[in-house]
N, C-alpha and C positions, 0 to 999 in steps of 0.2 A: 502492499498499499503505499502513496505518497503520504510523507510526512505531514505534509500541509492540507490533508482530507482527517488528517486525523488532527493537529493542534494549530491553534494561533498567538500571534505574538501579546502582549501589554507589558506595561512599566509598572516594577515595583516601588512603592515607596520604602526602600531597602536598603541603605549605605553598603550593605555588602554586593548586591547582585543588583543590577539595573533592571533585568527582564523577567519574565514571567511565561511560561511555556505554558497557554490555558486549553485544556483536550477539551475537543470537542465532542466525545462520548463520555468521560469519567462521571457527567453529571453533579459536578463540584461546582463550578462556578459558572458554567452553562447552562438555564434549563433546557433537559434534554427529554425525548421519548423514553419511558424506562427500557421498553424491549431493546432499544439500542443500546442502553448502558449494560443490559445484563449482558447484552450478544458479545459485548466489545469482553466481558469478564471470562464469560464462557470462553470465548474463542482463544483467548491467552492461555487459561487454564489446558486447555485443550491441547497446545502447544506443549506446554510442561508435560504432561502425561506422555505423550510422543519422547521428551529427553528423556523421561522416567523411564519410557523401555529400550532407551538404548537405540532410537532410531535415528541416523542422521538424516533422511529425506524425509518431507510432508507425506502422508499418506494423501491419496485421490481425494478421500472425503473432507478431509478438513482443508484442501488447498479449494474446493469447491466451497467449503463454509466459507473461507477468506474472500472469494470471490464475491457471493452473494452479498457478505458486510459490505464488502467496499463498493458495491453496486448501490446498497442502499444508502452509503454517504453522499453518492454523488447524483441522485436523483433529482433531477429538476425542481419538482415537488418538495422537496425536502423529508426529513425521516418520517415525519406524521403520517404521510401519504405511503410510506412503503411498509405501514403496520404489521396488514397479512406476509408478506413476505419477510419482517423480521420475526412474527411469530411464529413460521413454519422454520426461519433459521435456529430459532433456539431449541425445537424438537430434535434438528439434527442436531445442534451442540448436545444436547442433553444424550443424544444416543451414541456420543463419543465419550461421555464420563467413564470414570475408571474410579478404582478402592485401592486405596494408600493410606492406611489406618495409621502406618509407622510413620509416616511421613508429616513433618512439622513445617506450617506454611504460617509465614510471618509477613503479616500486613504495616504499611507505615504511617503514624499519625502524621498530620489527620485526613492527609488526602486520600491515602490509599488504603482504609480501613474497609472500604465495601469493596473494592477492588480484589485486593486479598481475600473475602469470605467468597467471591464469583471463583477464583482460582480454586481454593481448596475443597468448595463444592461440585467444582468439575474432577478435581484429584480423588477426591472422598479421604480428605486428610484432617488430623489435627489441626486447630485454627488459632492464632493469638493475632493480635495486633499491639503494636509500640503504640505507648500514652504519654499526655501530658498533663494526665487528670491525676488528680488527690488518690493515692494508697486505698484508702478505704480500710486500714489496718492489714493489708499486705504488704510482704513483703517486696522489692525489688531485687530481681536477680541480678538482670542486665541493665545496662546503660549506655550510650552511645550518644555521639553528635552529629546534627546534621547544621556545618559551618552554615551555609549561606542563605537557612531559613530565617523568618521572621521570630519563631520559638525554635530554639539548638536542641533542647533537651528530649530525647529519648528513654522511656524505661520499660520495662518489660515485669510483668507484675502476676506471673499465673501461680495459679489458686493452690497448684498441686507440684510436690517434686516427688520421682524427678519427671519433669516435662520434655527434657532430652536424653537420647540415649549416644552412648557414644559409638560412634563408627557411623551412624546415621543420617539420614537427608534430610537437609533444610532448603525450604523454596521461600526467596526475600522477593516479595512484591513490591512494585512504587511504581506509580503513573508516568514516570518519566527519568532516565539516568543522562544528566548532562557531564560529569563529570566522574561519578561514581564513587566519590570519597565517602558519602553515606555507608553505601554496602560495604566496602574495606570497611569502615568502623567497626561495622555490626558484627563483619565476619570473622574480626580480629577478637572480639568480644567475646562472641559466641565460642569461638574455637578455645580461648583460655578457661570457659566456663565447662565446655565439655567436647572435644576435639572429634567433627563432623569428616564422613568418607567424601558427604561430597553436597556441594550449594549450586543448587539452581537460581537465577536471578530473572526475574521474569517482568516484564513493563509495557506498556503501551508504546514508548519510543524511546529507541536508541540513538543519542547525540553524541553520544562519547569520540573524543579525539583518539589517535592515533596513540597517542602517549598513555592515555587514559586507559585504555584496552590492556598495552600493555605492561601497567600496571596491575591489572587484574592477572596475569599470567605470572610475573613476580610474585604476587601474594599467593597463587595456587602451587609453586615451585617451592616457598618457602614454609608452606601447612603440610604440605604432602596431604594436597585433599584436592578434587577436581572442583574446577568453577565455570560453570557456563551460562550462556544468557542467552535467553528469547526474549521476543521482541514482534509486535505489530509491524513498526514500520524501522529502518533507521536512515540516518541521513548525520549533518552536521549545521551548527549555526554557527556563522561568524562573526564574532564581536571586534570592534576595534579595540585599541588597548586605551583608549581614553572616555569608554563607553559610561564608567561612573559618571564624570564631571559633566560627561552632554548630556547625559539621562536627568541630571540634578537641574542643569543648567535650565533645560526645557521645561521642566516640570515648575520649575521657578517661574518660568515667563507665562503659565498657563494663568487665565484669568481666570478670577474666581467667580463660581456658579453662581448664578444670579438666584436671589429669593425665591424658593418656590411661593404661588400662592396658596393663598391659606386653602386646603379643599377641606372636601365633607372626610369627616374621618367614617371610616367602616366597621362594622360593626364585630366583636370579638364574643366568638362562643369557646368556653369550655369544656371538652368533652374527658371527664374522670372513666377509666376502667378501671373494674376493681377484676380482683385473682380470680373471682368468678364467672368472669368473661374472658379473663384472658391469663395465662399462666404467666408468672412474673419473668421476666425478661433478664437472660443469663448473659451478661457484656461478655462480648468477646476478648475486651481488656484481660481478662481472668483467664481466657483460655475456653474453648469449648468445642466439644466433639460430632463428629459428623452427624450423628444421629440426633443430638440436640438442636445441631443448625438447621435439619432440614425441619423438622418438628415445628420449631421456630417459622422459620421460611414458609410452610405451607397454612399450620393449623394458625398460630397467633397472627401472619399477617390476614387471613380470611376472615377472622375475627374480627379484628380491627378495623379491615373496608367495611366489613359489612355493619357497623355501629356507625361507621361516617355515612356510610350510603342511609341508611335510618335517619341520621340529623338532617338532613338535604330534604326529610317530608316528599318523599316522591318526584320533586324537582328537580331536572337535568341541570346543575351549573353549567356555565360557562366558561372557557379559559382558565382552567383549573393548576394549580401549583401544587405539589407535596415538597415541605422543604422539611430535609433532615437538619441536623444543628452537631456542626463541628466532626468528631469522632464517631456519630450515631449517624450512619447511613444505610447499613445492609439491610433493616427491617425498614424503616421509612421507605426506601424503593422497592420493596417487595410488595408492601403497598400501594406502593404508587403504580405497580404494575396489575396488581387486582383490580385498583378501582378502572385502568387504564378502558378498561372490559368495558365498562358502563358510558362512560363519557371521555374525551380527550384529555389528559392528564399528561403533565409535562412534571421534571423533578430536579431538584438541584440541593444546594445543602448551604447553610451558614459557613463563614471561615474566620477565621483571626487575621489573615492576609491581609494588609492595606494596599491595594490597589488603585492606578491613577485610571480612571472612568473617562473614555472620551465617545460620544454617541458619533462615529464617521463609520463606513463600510468596510476598511480595510483594518479594524482594530477588534478586536475581540472583546473590550470588557466597553459595555455601552452607557450602563448606569450602576450607581452606589448608594446603597443605604445601609446605616450605620447603627451600632445600639449596643447597650452594654451589655457585658458575661452576665450570665447565668448560670452555670456551672464552676465546680471547683477544682480548680488547677492548681498545678506545684506553683505556679507564676504569677495566683492570685488574681484578682477580676483587672480587665481590659476591657477594651474598646471590640468588639467582633461585629463583622460584616455581611452583606447579600448582595450578591454581584446579577446583574441584567434580569433584574425583575420589571423595567420599564425602558422604553428606549422609544423614542418620535412619537408619543404621546401614548402608546399601548402599556395598556395596566393588565394584569390577571384580575378577574371576574374574586375568586377564591383563593386563597392561601391557607392551604392545610399546614401547620404546624408539626413538628414532632421534636420536641424537648427530649433527652436523657431521660429514659425510667427511672421513676424516685424524685424526681425534681418537681421542688416543691411550688406551685401553681402560685405564690405572693411574689417569687422573684422573677416571673414574667410578666407583671404588669406594672404598671406608672412610670413617672416620667424616662425616659431615656430607656424603657424598655424595648426588646422586639417585638411585642403586639402592638404598644404606642407606632414604633416603624413602619412597620407593615401596613396597619391599620389606614397610614398615611396614602399608602398606594395598591391600595384594594378595597374590595368593595364589602366581603366577609373574612376574618380571619377567625381559621376554627383551631382550637388548639389539642391535641390528643397526648391526655397524662398516661402513663404505663406504669405498671407496678414492677420494681426493679429486685433481680433475687441478688441474694447475698455473695460474695466472693465464696465462704461458705459451700454455699448452694454449687455453684459453679466447680469446685473440687469434689464433690459427691458426683455429679457430672461426669466429671473427668474420669472418677475410679470406677464407675460402671458401663462404661463405654469402650467402644473398640480401641481406644488407644491408653488402655488401662496400664500401670504399671508391669504388671505381670506378663503382660503380653509383648 
């Protein structure tokens, strides 16, 4: 696939790195058809499965699926009009699913937590994602740095040990590889913790330069472990040596945004679901086995979608967005996909990344809305954002917000809150409150599942 079909470019408000690759299929910063985001993750997972099987060339089935995915991206009418083809593609990719309960898949916070989950579902592995959230009584077993990020520190909080086995295989999933430094930091830390036989790195796009690829080979040799990379597309990005000062100058010269006219605020509705309606949600930041994830993706998503449908009282809302929140991506995406059978739905999530918004056709971020954080992270409260929710006069009719399970509704309301910000740009805000499972419950799931330590 062409890299330009998968990502666009935007400018960061970040002194460490000027640019941001904005994925068109990740459903993070760009409201996306849910089935497109799911297909991207399952397609990447199918590539990982072939690498696990030791295949050096892609199968005809995988090549056909990749061609169908690329065709949906390039459709003149856009992915929304390719929904039947995307649903058929998901069936094809589901048929390519495999089972590797002994493999550990790790997704990177915050951007790739949902993508990592889709890869883990495709290969049938244990899954955990890194986090910047507070430990909630769990002990971090590993930490590593993402040098260019707005928030650099990652930690792993598995609810149960041993979650790694010596001489095993770890799959590391990120949305893009620029230099690969974060991956290298992770592999060094994991190898210190428990040496592995094989590391497979999976990304939507691989933009490493030749020197960065050599660093992977050198690390592989020094550790005595196999390190390989799979990606939907690869290419190069060329940045001048003065890119940081030039971007700072450009951003400083941008005119201030004109004050928005006072808009009539949309309605705000809270839907609180109890444990009699949906099982407590077990966060992937504490680790989950395949059986738990499948139940959540199917049973919990269906129950939540049914409750949301009932809230619409028989009417068919127009221009619906399901909005996940930072690291909480996978279940909201599954809910968006379930709702998309009833009326057109897009999906994206909030983020902590400060990005410059410019409403022009050659730029990836057209609009920005900001609000205060409502979750407990290690670096404390701070600003959060959602992007591309309005452009050139467009606005969603309904935004369905799905905060982290267990979130206190009091922190979601009031001055500077996410609901206040969203109600200014849409007709109706619906907040879905879910019960959260404790880390101890996650440990029970681990012990009872197919990745239990005795196996």
